[in-house]
VMD Tcl script that builds the backbone (N, CA, C; Angstrom):
set m [mol new atoms 507]
animate dup $m
set s [atomselect $m all]
$s set {name element resname resid chain x y z} {
  {N N MET 1 A 100.005 110.199 59.175}
  {CA C MET 1 A 99.263 109.974 58.614}
  {C C MET 1 A 100.839 109.808 56.893}
  {N N HIS 2 A 101.872 111.187 57.535}
  {CA C HIS 2 A 103.276 111.267 57.110}
  {C C HIS 2 A 103.870 109.769 56.655}
  {N N PHE 3 A 103.469 109.718 58.536}
  {CA C PHE 3 A 104.612 108.643 59.257}
  {C C PHE 3 A 104.633 107.762 58.343}
  {N N ASN 4 A 102.868 107.071 58.300}
  {CA C ASN 4 A 102.661 105.732 57.492}
  {C C ASN 4 A 103.142 105.546 56.363}
  {N N ILE 5 A 102.943 106.635 55.907}
  {CA C ILE 5 A 103.729 106.544 54.501}
  {C C ILE 5 A 105.325 106.996 53.939}
  {N N PHE 6 A 105.898 107.434 55.182}
  {CA C PHE 6 A 107.529 107.466 55.038}
  {C C PHE 6 A 107.973 105.504 55.353}
  {N N HIS 7 A 107.129 105.638 56.292}
  {CA C HIS 7 A 107.390 104.027 57.311}
  {C C HIS 7 A 107.613 103.442 55.421}
  {N N ASN 8 A 105.827 102.968 54.789}
  {CA C ASN 8 A 106.320 101.974 54.046}
  {C C ASN 8 A 106.936 102.579 52.561}
  {N N HIS 9 A 107.511 103.599 52.742}
  {CA C HIS 9 A 108.529 103.733 51.631}
  {C C HIS 9 A 109.644 103.467 52.207}
  {N N ALA 10 A 110.271 102.766 53.170}
  {CA C ALA 10 A 111.302 102.931 53.900}
  {C C ALA 10 A 112.926 101.886 52.827}
  {N N ASP 11 A 112.192 101.252 51.961}
  {CA C ASP 11 A 113.244 101.132 51.301}
  {C C ASP 11 A 113.818 102.274 50.663}
  {N N ARG 12 A 113.360 102.942 50.008}
  {CA C ARG 12 A 114.122 104.216 49.246}
  {C C ARG 12 A 113.921 105.994 50.433}
  {N N VAL 13 A 112.985 105.926 51.614}
  {CA C VAL 13 A 113.209 106.978 52.714}
  {C C VAL 13 A 114.330 106.102 53.423}
  {N N GLN 14 A 115.778 107.021 53.832}
  {CA C GLN 14 A 116.371 105.910 55.174}
  {C C GLN 14 A 115.601 106.722 56.601}
  {N N MET 15 A 115.567 108.052 56.434}
  {CA C MET 15 A 115.325 108.901 57.696}
  {C C MET 15 A 114.785 110.182 57.243}
  {N N THR 16 A 114.128 110.100 58.464}
  {CA C THR 16 A 113.482 111.847 57.984}
  {C C THR 16 A 113.101 112.719 59.429}
  {N N ASN 17 A 112.716 113.307 59.792}
  {CA C ASN 17 A 113.560 114.470 60.515}
  {C C ASN 17 A 112.579 115.391 60.797}
  {N N ILE 18 A 112.161 116.087 61.986}
  {CA C ILE 18 A 110.887 117.366 62.009}
  {C C ILE 18 A 112.623 118.158 62.046}
  {N N ALA 19 A 112.817 119.773 61.949}
  {CA C ALA 19 A 113.232 120.459 61.355}
  {C C ALA 19 A 113.836 121.432 62.866}
  {N N GLN 20 A 112.573 121.028 63.261}
  {CA C GLN 20 A 112.630 122.891 64.718}
  {C C GLN 20 A 111.480 122.178 65.673}
  {N N THR 21 A 112.041 122.260 66.793}
  {CA C THR 21 A 111.678 120.696 67.933}
  {C C THR 21 A 110.659 121.669 68.770}
  {N N VAL 22 A 111.495 123.047 68.992}
  {CA C VAL 22 A 110.697 124.329 69.913}
  {C C VAL 22 A 110.546 124.730 70.279}
  {N N ASN 23 A 109.283 125.538 70.239}
  {CA C ASN 23 A 108.551 127.085 70.203}
  {C C ASN 23 A 108.786 127.608 68.688}
  {N N VAL 24 A 108.225 126.620 68.043}
  {CA C VAL 24 A 108.527 127.067 66.460}
  {C C VAL 24 A 106.835 126.427 66.194}
  {N N LEU 25 A 106.253 126.757 64.341}
  {CA C LEU 25 A 105.654 126.205 63.796}
  {C C LEU 25 A 105.386 124.311 63.752}
  {N N GLN 26 A 104.153 124.144 64.326}
  {CA C GLN 26 A 104.338 122.811 64.469}
  {C C GLN 26 A 105.601 121.704 65.572}
  {N N ALA 27 A 105.397 122.883 66.072}
  {CA C ALA 27 A 106.493 122.060 67.715}
  {C C ALA 27 A 106.690 121.192 68.538}
  {N N MET 28 A 107.094 120.144 69.034}
  {CA C MET 28 A 106.775 119.257 69.246}
  {C C MET 28 A 107.307 119.904 71.173}
  {N N ILE 29 A 107.538 120.636 71.367}
  {CA C ILE 29 A 107.986 120.954 72.969}
  {C C ILE 29 A 107.257 123.190 72.976}
  {N N LEU 30 A 106.818 123.144 73.282}
  {CA C LEU 30 A 106.285 124.153 73.961}
  {C C LEU 30 A 106.954 124.607 75.110}
  {N N THR 31 A 107.863 126.232 74.876}
  {CA C THR 31 A 108.475 126.657 76.856}
  {C C THR 31 A 107.716 127.785 77.311}
  {N N GLU 32 A 107.828 128.504 77.819}
  {CA C GLU 32 A 107.260 129.586 78.422}
  {C C GLU 32 A 107.566 129.817 79.876}
  {N N GLY 33 A 109.016 130.705 79.854}
  {CA C GLY 33 A 109.336 130.396 81.166}
  {C C GLY 33 A 110.333 129.275 81.713}
  {N N GLU 34 A 109.687 129.161 82.545}
  {CA C GLU 34 A 110.012 127.603 83.236}
  {C C GLU 34 A 109.007 126.748 83.120}
  {N N LYS 35 A 108.477 126.965 82.475}
  {CA C LYS 35 A 106.912 125.678 81.917}
  {C C LYS 35 A 107.004 125.072 80.569}
  {N N MET 36 A 107.123 123.957 80.557}
  {CA C MET 36 A 106.774 123.028 79.359}
  {C C MET 36 A 105.680 122.393 78.865}
  {N N ILE 37 A 105.429 122.164 77.671}
  {CA C ILE 37 A 104.504 121.305 77.647}
  {C C ILE 37 A 104.433 120.566 75.969}
  {N N LEU 38 A 104.157 119.571 76.314}
  {CA C LEU 38 A 104.617 118.351 74.931}
  {C C LEU 38 A 103.146 118.708 74.270}
  {N N THR 39 A 103.666 118.443 72.516}
  {CA C THR 39 A 102.567 119.155 72.062}
  {C C THR 39 A 102.027 117.284 71.002}
  {N N PRO 40 A 100.258 117.073 70.277}
  {CA C PRO 40 A 100.534 116.032 69.887}
  {C C PRO 40 A 101.411 115.585 68.853}
  {N N THR 41 A 102.490 116.910 67.705}
  {CA C THR 41 A 102.708 116.264 67.633}
  {C C THR 41 A 104.352 115.246 67.956}
  {N N TYR 42 A 104.377 115.913 69.241}
  {CA C TYR 42 A 105.515 115.029 70.085}
  {C C TYR 42 A 104.641 113.676 70.692}
  {N N HIS 43 A 103.538 113.352 70.786}
  {CA C HIS 43 A 102.565 112.265 71.338}
  {C C HIS 43 A 102.994 112.115 69.526}
  {N N VAL 44 A 103.113 111.788 68.374}
  {CA C VAL 44 A 102.993 111.212 67.665}
  {C C VAL 44 A 104.361 110.518 67.413}
  {N N PHE 45 A 105.063 111.159 67.479}
  {CA C PHE 45 A 106.958 111.082 67.021}
  {C C PHE 45 A 106.950 109.624 68.077}
  {N N ASP 46 A 106.345 110.169 69.462}
  {CA C ASP 46 A 106.812 109.250 70.515}
  {C C ASP 46 A 106.384 107.856 69.897}
  {N N MET 47 A 105.038 107.445 69.886}
  {CA C MET 47 A 104.070 106.454 69.495}
  {C C MET 47 A 104.412 105.659 67.990}
  {N N PHE 48 A 105.326 106.257 66.988}
  {CA C PHE 48 A 106.031 105.641 66.181}
  {C C PHE 48 A 107.429 105.454 65.566}
  {N N LYS 49 A 107.873 105.401 67.455}
  {CA C LYS 49 A 109.490 105.048 67.677}
  {C C LYS 49 A 109.523 103.530 67.503}
  {N N VAL 50 A 108.177 103.145 67.817}
  {CA C VAL 50 A 108.234 101.738 67.394}
  {C C VAL 50 A 108.878 100.892 66.423}
  {N N HIS 51 A 109.097 101.960 65.320}
  {CA C HIS 51 A 108.749 101.460 63.983}
  {C C HIS 51 A 110.925 101.348 63.931}
  {N N GLN 52 A 111.281 102.260 64.650}
  {CA C GLN 52 A 112.886 102.424 64.207}
  {C C GLN 52 A 113.241 100.876 64.811}
  {N N ASP 53 A 114.000 101.064 63.407}
  {CA C ASP 53 A 115.465 99.398 63.287}
  {C C ASP 53 A 114.739 98.839 63.593}
  {N N ALA 54 A 113.295 98.493 63.140}
  {CA C ALA 54 A 112.458 97.524 62.979}
  {C C ALA 54 A 112.134 96.854 61.663}
  {N N GLU 55 A 111.570 95.410 61.333}
  {CA C GLU 55 A 112.011 95.455 60.111}
  {C C GLU 55 A 110.732 95.726 59.170}
  {N N VAL 56 A 110.242 96.358 57.983}
  {CA C VAL 56 A 109.626 96.716 57.788}
  {C C VAL 56 A 108.845 95.716 57.183}
  {N N LEU 57 A 106.930 95.701 57.591}
  {CA C LEU 57 A 105.868 94.519 57.113}
  {C C LEU 57 A 105.040 94.786 55.865}
  {N N ALA 58 A 104.979 94.556 55.220}
  {CA C ALA 58 A 103.990 94.648 54.073}
  {C C ALA 58 A 102.604 94.861 54.327}
  {N N VAL 59 A 101.672 96.169 53.745}
  {CA C VAL 59 A 100.775 95.904 54.600}
  {C C VAL 59 A 99.815 96.573 52.958}
  {N N GLU 60 A 98.817 95.431 53.365}
  {CA C GLU 60 A 97.445 96.737 51.679}
  {C C GLU 60 A 96.059 97.230 52.917}
  {N N SER 61 A 95.751 98.018 51.975}
  {CA C SER 61 A 94.272 97.893 53.042}
  {C C SER 61 A 93.390 98.974 51.639}
  {N N ALA 62 A 92.269 98.251 51.787}
  {CA C ALA 62 A 91.544 100.008 51.775}
  {C C ALA 62 A 90.145 100.020 52.157}
  {N N VAL 63 A 90.643 101.096 52.669}
  {CA C VAL 63 A 88.715 101.500 53.624}
  {C C VAL 63 A 88.354 102.647 53.545}
  {N N GLY 64 A 88.366 102.781 52.210}
  {CA C GLY 64 A 87.634 103.958 51.836}
  {C C GLY 64 A 88.063 104.841 51.657}
  {N N SER 65 A 87.540 106.833 51.316}
  {CA C SER 65 A 87.977 107.717 51.266}
  {C C SER 65 A 87.811 108.630 52.074}
  {N N TYR 66 A 88.352 109.818 52.323}
  {CA C TYR 66 A 88.069 110.755 52.454}
  {C C TYR 66 A 87.857 112.163 51.792}
  {N N GLU 67 A 86.586 113.159 51.775}
  {CA C GLU 67 A 86.947 114.127 51.026}
  {C C GLU 67 A 86.653 115.754 52.054}
  {N N MET 68 A 87.414 116.488 51.795}
  {CA C MET 68 A 87.046 117.511 52.080}
  {C C MET 68 A 88.296 118.660 51.320}
  {N N GLY 69 A 87.192 119.628 50.817}
  {CA C GLY 69 A 87.206 120.974 49.948}
  {C C GLY 69 A 88.126 120.730 49.041}
  {N N GLY 70 A 87.551 119.269 48.160}
  {CA C GLY 70 A 87.646 119.430 46.698}
  {C C GLY 70 A 88.626 118.211 47.334}
  {N N GLU 71 A 89.696 117.349 47.871}
  {CA C GLU 71 A 90.793 116.810 47.806}
  {C C GLU 71 A 89.943 115.468 48.182}
  {N N VAL 72 A 90.743 114.517 47.839}
  {CA C VAL 72 A 89.990 113.203 48.071}
  {C C VAL 72 A 91.624 112.896 48.546}
  {N N LEU 73 A 91.342 111.650 49.915}
  {CA C LEU 73 A 92.374 110.790 50.293}
  {C C LEU 73 A 91.906 109.790 51.164}
  {N N PRO 74 A 92.729 108.869 51.106}
  {CA C PRO 74 A 92.577 107.319 51.868}
  {C C PRO 74 A 92.424 107.840 53.530}
  {N N GLN 75 A 91.201 107.292 53.615}
  {CA C GLN 75 A 90.500 107.584 54.896}
  {C C GLN 75 A 91.186 106.950 55.728}
  {N N VAL 76 A 91.799 105.748 55.923}
  {CA C VAL 76 A 92.887 105.539 56.620}
  {C C VAL 76 A 94.248 105.114 55.809}
  {N N THR 77 A 95.616 105.221 56.908}
  {CA C THR 77 A 96.524 104.762 56.140}
  {C C THR 77 A 97.308 103.729 57.642}
  {N N VAL 78 A 97.803 102.809 57.071}
  {CA C VAL 78 A 98.565 101.239 57.855}
  {C C VAL 78 A 99.937 101.571 57.678}
  {N N SER 79 A 101.034 101.292 58.553}
  {CA C SER 79 A 102.033 100.968 58.576}
  {C C SER 79 A 102.235 99.490 59.535}
  {N N ALA 80 A 103.244 98.863 59.114}
  {CA C ALA 80 A 103.475 97.613 60.241}
  {C C ALA 80 A 105.253 97.508 60.040}
  {N N SER 81 A 105.083 96.419 61.428}
  {CA C SER 81 A 107.066 96.448 61.784}
  {C C SER 81 A 107.060 95.314 62.381}
  {N N ARG 82 A 107.958 94.696 62.770}
  {CA C ARG 82 A 108.163 93.405 63.448}
  {C C ARG 82 A 110.070 93.990 64.275}
  {N N ASP 83 A 109.916 93.692 65.642}
  {CA C ASP 83 A 110.775 94.744 66.171}
  {C C ASP 83 A 112.094 93.242 66.063}
  {N N ALA 84 A 113.774 93.570 67.043}
  {CA C ALA 84 A 114.163 92.626 67.295}
  {C C ALA 84 A 113.395 91.448 68.536}
  {N N GLU 85 A 112.546 91.539 68.834}
  {CA C GLU 85 A 112.447 90.757 69.745}
  {C C GLU 85 A 110.814 89.853 68.918}
  {N N GLY 86 A 110.537 90.439 68.278}
  {CA C GLY 86 A 109.994 89.669 67.482}
  {C C GLY 86 A 108.573 90.027 67.306}
  {N N LYS 87 A 108.085 90.943 67.737}
  {CA C LYS 87 A 106.673 91.269 68.178}
  {C C LYS 87 A 106.331 92.603 67.160}
  {N N VAL 88 A 104.940 92.345 66.925}
  {CA C VAL 88 A 104.755 93.192 65.315}
  {C C VAL 88 A 103.535 94.208 65.548}
  {N N HIS 89 A 103.775 95.984 65.676}
  {CA C HIS 89 A 103.643 96.732 65.793}
  {C C HIS 89 A 102.966 97.609 64.487}
  {N N VAL 90 A 101.793 97.683 64.613}
  {CA C VAL 90 A 100.623 98.229 63.261}
  {C C VAL 90 A 100.438 99.730 63.653}
  {N N SER 91 A 100.528 100.513 63.024}
  {CA C SER 91 A 100.263 101.997 63.065}
  {C C SER 91 A 99.024 102.356 62.163}
  {N N LEU 92 A 97.974 102.938 62.790}
  {CA C LEU 92 A 96.940 102.898 61.868}
  {C C LEU 92 A 96.147 105.006 62.661}
  {N N VAL 93 A 95.984 105.496 60.999}
  {CA C VAL 93 A 95.278 106.827 61.078}
  {C C VAL 93 A 93.884 107.389 60.238}
  {N N ASN 94 A 93.116 107.539 60.914}
  {CA C ASN 94 A 91.493 107.636 60.551}
  {C C ASN 94 A 91.340 109.407 60.574}
  {N N ILE 95 A 92.099 109.613 59.092}
  {CA C ILE 95 A 91.957 111.246 59.047}
  {C C ILE 95 A 90.526 111.884 58.945}
  {N N ASP 96 A 89.494 110.932 58.813}
  {CA C ASP 96 A 88.087 111.675 58.765}
  {C C ASP 96 A 87.934 112.554 59.969}
  {N N HIS 97 A 87.864 113.282 60.010}
  {CA C HIS 97 A 86.988 114.299 61.220}
  {C C HIS 97 A 85.965 113.966 61.803}
  {N N ALA 98 A 84.924 113.120 60.777}
  {CA C ALA 98 A 84.031 112.807 61.056}
  {C C ALA 98 A 83.284 111.435 61.484}
  {N N GLY 99 A 83.831 110.265 60.974}
  {CA C GLY 99 A 83.112 109.311 60.893}
  {C C GLY 99 A 84.839 108.434 61.644}
  {N N GLU 100 A 83.644 107.011 61.713}
  {CA C GLU 100 A 84.945 105.764 62.613}
  {C C GLU 100 A 85.482 105.323 60.951}
  {N N ALA 101 A 86.267 104.773 61.720}
  {CA C ALA 101 A 86.583 103.519 60.486}
  {C C ALA 101 A 87.129 102.307 60.796}
  {N N GLU 102 A 86.714 101.376 60.501}
  {CA C GLU 102 A 87.107 99.680 61.064}
  {C C GLU 102 A 87.607 98.784 59.527}
  {N N ILE 103 A 88.842 98.496 60.088}
  {CA C ILE 103 A 89.625 97.871 59.374}
  {C C ILE 103 A 90.037 96.657 59.889}
  {N N SER 104 A 90.274 95.720 59.521}
  {CA C SER 104 A 90.453 94.578 59.521}
  {C C SER 104 A 91.582 93.945 58.992}
  {N N LEU 105 A 92.898 93.433 59.428}
  {CA C LEU 105 A 93.982 92.278 58.726}
  {C C LEU 105 A 94.100 91.525 59.130}
  {N N ASP 106 A 94.522 90.616 57.852}
  {CA C ASP 106 A 94.798 89.356 58.106}
  {C C ASP 106 A 96.555 89.329 58.686}
  {N N LEU 107 A 96.171 88.052 60.198}
  {CA C LEU 107 A 97.714 88.599 61.143}
  {C C LEU 107 A 98.865 87.246 60.227}
  {N N ARG 108 A 99.446 87.587 58.743}
  {CA C ARG 108 A 100.066 85.765 58.602}
  {C C ARG 108 A 101.164 85.876 59.295}
  {N N GLY 109 A 101.333 84.201 59.542}
  {CA C GLY 109 A 103.059 84.124 60.388}
  {C C GLY 109 A 102.503 84.554 61.100}
  {N N LEU 110 A 101.498 84.695 61.948}
  {CA C LEU 110 A 101.521 84.500 63.761}
  {C C LEU 110 A 100.572 83.596 64.258}
  {N N ALA 111 A 101.210 82.892 65.391}
  {CA C ALA 111 A 100.177 81.668 65.800}
  {C C ALA 111 A 99.233 82.290 66.133}
  {N N ALA 112 A 98.011 82.036 65.060}
  {CA C ALA 112 A 96.848 82.726 65.901}
  {C C ALA 112 A 95.676 82.713 67.252}
  {N N GLU 113 A 96.447 81.634 67.751}
  {CA C GLU 113 A 95.770 81.232 69.321}
  {C C GLU 113 A 96.480 81.753 70.132}
  {N N SER 114 A 97.463 82.574 69.839}
  {CA C SER 114 A 98.372 83.157 71.134}
  {C C SER 114 A 98.071 84.499 70.596}
  {N N VAL 115 A 97.632 84.919 69.889}
  {CA C VAL 115 A 97.987 86.560 69.784}
  {C C VAL 115 A 97.016 87.607 70.291}
  {N N GLN 116 A 97.600 88.306 70.987}
  {CA C GLN 116 A 97.137 89.498 71.461}
  {C C GLN 116 A 97.163 90.357 71.187}
  {N N ALA 117 A 96.524 91.837 71.673}
  {CA C ALA 117 A 96.808 93.378 70.588}
  {C C ALA 117 A 96.389 94.378 72.230}
  {N N SER 118 A 97.434 95.407 72.142}
  {CA C SER 118 A 97.551 96.343 73.116}
  {C C SER 118 A 97.774 97.639 72.295}
  {N N GLY 119 A 97.299 98.816 72.882}
  {CA C GLY 119 A 97.546 99.968 71.987}
  {C C GLY 119 A 97.418 101.428 72.596}
  {N N THR 120 A 98.161 102.221 71.909}
  {CA C THR 120 A 97.785 103.858 72.205}
  {C C THR 120 A 96.974 104.018 71.494}
  {N N ILE 121 A 96.327 104.997 71.494}
  {CA C ILE 121 A 95.578 106.008 71.127}
  {C C ILE 121 A 95.911 107.295 70.660}
  {N N LEU 122 A 95.687 108.506 69.631}
  {CA C LEU 122 A 95.620 109.630 69.966}
  {C C LEU 122 A 94.427 110.157 69.523}
  {N N THR 123 A 93.354 110.745 69.939}
  {CA C THR 123 A 92.691 111.779 69.231}
  {C C THR 123 A 92.228 112.469 70.467}
  {N N ALA 124 A 91.028 113.782 69.682}
  {CA C ALA 124 A 90.633 114.631 70.104}
  {C C ALA 124 A 88.838 114.365 69.971}
  {N N ASP 125 A 88.443 115.963 71.026}
  {CA C ASP 125 A 86.702 116.133 70.530}
  {C C ASP 125 A 86.512 116.911 69.507}
  {N N ARG 126 A 87.806 117.489 69.365}
  {CA C ARG 126 A 87.276 118.635 68.268}
  {C C ARG 126 A 88.589 118.766 67.168}
  {N N MET 127 A 88.913 119.180 66.041}
  {CA C MET 127 A 90.106 118.530 64.355}
  {C C MET 127 A 90.637 119.991 65.773}
  {N N ASN 128 A 90.324 121.376 65.611}
  {CA C ASN 128 A 92.003 122.375 66.544}
  {C C ASN 128 A 91.570 122.026 67.786}
  {N N ALA 129 A 91.998 120.447 68.483}
  {CA C ALA 129 A 92.056 120.699 70.062}
  {C C ALA 129 A 93.239 120.881 69.839}
  {N N HIS 130 A 94.347 121.365 71.339}
  {CA C HIS 130 A 95.812 121.457 71.132}
  {C C HIS 130 A 95.811 122.113 72.581}
  {N N ASN 131 A 97.287 120.920 73.093}
  {CA C ASN 131 A 97.699 121.498 74.246}
  {C C ASN 131 A 98.050 122.774 74.938}
  {N N THR 132 A 97.934 123.113 75.661}
  {CA C THR 132 A 98.387 124.739 76.258}
  {C C THR 132 A 98.698 124.797 77.633}
  {N N PHE 133 A 99.113 125.672 77.900}
  {CA C PHE 133 A 99.867 125.622 78.956}
  {C C PHE 133 A 98.835 125.810 80.636}
  {N N GLU 134 A 97.511 125.882 80.347}
  {CA C GLU 134 A 96.206 125.883 81.474}
  {C C GLU 134 A 95.453 124.021 81.244}
  {N N GLN 135 A 95.961 123.601 79.888}
  {CA C GLN 135 A 95.338 122.464 79.920}
  {C C GLN 135 A 96.643 121.509 78.751}
  {N N PRO 136 A 97.803 121.274 79.567}
  {CA C PRO 136 A 98.695 120.574 79.091}
  {C C PRO 136 A 98.267 119.226 78.379}
  {N N ASP 137 A 97.201 118.977 78.974}
  {CA C ASP 137 A 96.981 117.212 78.800}
  {C C ASP 137 A 95.396 117.081 77.756}
  {N N ALA 138 A 95.413 118.389 77.130}
  {CA C ALA 138 A 94.221 118.144 76.154}
  {C C ALA 138 A 93.773 117.171 75.331}
  {N N VAL 139 A 95.250 116.673 74.677}
  {CA C VAL 139 A 95.104 115.755 73.545}
  {C C VAL 139 A 96.806 115.121 73.976}
  {N N ALA 140 A 96.406 114.049 74.539}
  {CA C ALA 140 A 97.262 113.377 74.693}
  {C C ALA 140 A 97.071 111.389 75.269}
  {N N PRO 141 A 97.940 110.800 74.576}
  {CA C PRO 141 A 98.046 109.520 74.456}
  {C C PRO 141 A 96.964 109.225 75.654}
  {N N LYS 142 A 96.203 107.742 74.867}
  {CA C LYS 142 A 95.546 106.964 75.438}
  {C C LYS 142 A 95.629 105.621 75.741}
  {N N ALA 143 A 95.296 104.349 76.162}
  {CA C ALA 143 A 95.237 103.519 76.076}
  {C C ALA 143 A 94.170 103.243 75.338}
  {N N PHE 144 A 94.940 102.548 74.410}
  {CA C PHE 144 A 93.301 101.782 73.561}
  {C C PHE 144 A 92.936 100.448 73.908}
  {N N ASP 145 A 91.939 100.027 73.681}
  {CA C ASP 145 A 91.105 98.870 73.610}
  {C C ASP 145 A 90.054 98.668 72.427}
  {N N GLY 146 A 90.302 99.099 71.414}
  {CA C GLY 146 A 88.829 98.393 69.971}
  {C C GLY 146 A 90.199 98.001 69.412}
  {N N ALA 147 A 91.023 97.275 69.648}
  {CA C ALA 147 A 91.761 96.420 68.781}
  {C C ALA 147 A 91.126 94.819 69.513}
  {N N ASN 148 A 91.155 93.679 68.628}
  {CA C ASN 148 A 89.916 92.692 68.851}
  {C C ASN 148 A 91.138 91.743 67.450}
  {N N VAL 149 A 91.751 90.509 68.065}
  {CA C VAL 149 A 92.534 90.069 67.248}
  {C C VAL 149 A 91.768 88.250 67.753}
  {N N GLU 150 A 91.312 88.088 66.149}
  {CA C GLU 150 A 90.375 86.200 66.639}
  {C C GLU 150 A 90.256 85.488 65.321}
  {N N GLY 151 A 91.451 84.701 65.252}
  {CA C GLY 151 A 91.169 83.263 64.307}
  {C C GLY 151 A 92.403 84.126 63.150}
  {N N GLY 152 A 93.553 84.491 63.276}
  {CA C GLY 152 A 94.411 85.216 62.558}
  {C C GLY 152 A 93.723 86.300 61.740}
  {N N ARG 153 A 92.582 87.245 62.329}
  {CA C ARG 153 A 92.295 88.604 61.684}
  {C C ARG 153 A 92.682 89.616 63.289}
  {N N LEU 154 A 93.187 90.466 62.722}
  {CA C LEU 154 A 92.595 91.869 63.879}
  {C C LEU 154 A 91.681 92.615 62.886}
  {N N SER 155 A 91.129 92.920 63.997}
  {CA C SER 155 A 89.911 93.967 63.576}
  {C C SER 155 A 90.316 95.333 64.735}
  {N N VAL 156 A 89.822 96.465 63.940}
  {CA C VAL 156 A 89.992 97.852 64.592}
  {C C VAL 156 A 89.254 98.203 64.110}
  {N N LYS 157 A 88.438 99.040 65.648}
  {CA C LYS 157 A 87.977 100.667 65.272}
  {C C LYS 157 A 88.117 101.549 65.331}
  {N N LEU 158 A 88.451 102.454 64.786}
  {CA C LEU 158 A 89.105 103.743 64.769}
  {C C LEU 158 A 87.826 105.047 65.085}
  {N N PRO 159 A 88.096 105.402 66.354}
  {CA C PRO 159 A 87.274 107.087 66.365}
  {C C PRO 159 A 87.484 107.897 64.867}
  {N N PRO 160 A 86.968 108.721 64.628}
  {CA C PRO 160 A 87.126 109.814 63.919}
  {C C PRO 160 A 88.907 111.080 64.244}
  {N N MET 161 A 89.781 111.526 63.430}
  {CA C MET 161 A 90.659 111.968 63.598}
  {C C MET 161 A 91.845 111.692 64.936}
  {N N SER 162 A 92.076 110.171 64.302}
  {CA C SER 162 A 92.554 109.095 65.970}
  {C C SER 162 A 93.639 109.265 65.209}
  {N N VAL 163 A 95.233 108.659 65.741}
  {CA C VAL 163 A 96.135 107.652 65.417}
  {C C VAL 163 A 96.114 106.363 66.431}
  {N N VAL 164 A 96.436 105.918 65.895}
  {CA C VAL 164 A 96.428 103.990 66.750}
  {C C VAL 164 A 98.165 103.776 66.699}
  {N N THR 165 A 98.232 103.475 67.504}
  {CA C THR 165 A 99.600 102.010 67.561}
  {C C THR 165 A 99.569 100.951 68.392}
  {N N LEU 166 A 99.762 99.960 67.772}
  {CA C LEU 166 A 99.145 98.748 68.293}
  {C C LEU 166 A 100.582 97.634 68.611}
  {N N ALA 167 A 100.561 97.284 69.498}
  {CA C ALA 167 A 101.899 95.967 69.739}
  {C C ALA 167 A 100.901 94.348 70.106}
  {N N ILE 168 A 100.835 93.929 68.794}
  {CA C ILE 168 A 100.474 92.702 68.372}
  {C C ILE 168 A 101.788 91.765 69.225}
  {N N HIS 169 A 101.640 90.282 69.487}
  {CA C HIS 169 A 102.570 89.382 70.757}
  {C C HIS 169 A 101.776 88.478 71.003}
}
mol reanalyze $m
mol bondsrecalc $m
mol representation Tube
mol addrep $m
């Protein structure tokens, strides 16, 4: 969610970093002796790198809200960019821990008859799921096939607690 916020404000936020990367809170990598695992944080960073050095595209969305503990937030956040080769990347985050989200975006400026979408998803079956040295791939990216392009419109069905990055080509 924070990546989408940063990306959508790229005119003011020139760069963001993670302060610590190995064996700390919110680490990207955990080590134990000779062993090493990648965390879900690492995978999200990896999924969002497609936006680096790309042109930010304006995206507007309104997909309900999510409430927990008295706090209300947008259920889904979205950001998009076009890379140097002209490929459009769309990143979507559904923060709802129990509910799916359906989102539809107009793909303006793309030849609708030749557009295809492929993607990657990071999700888990439990909100507290994490990678361990015993289960290093408990939370790992997988191919995502829940996106459909038809008539210049991208339709996506997001599972609960999911991060999806799509390539529109």
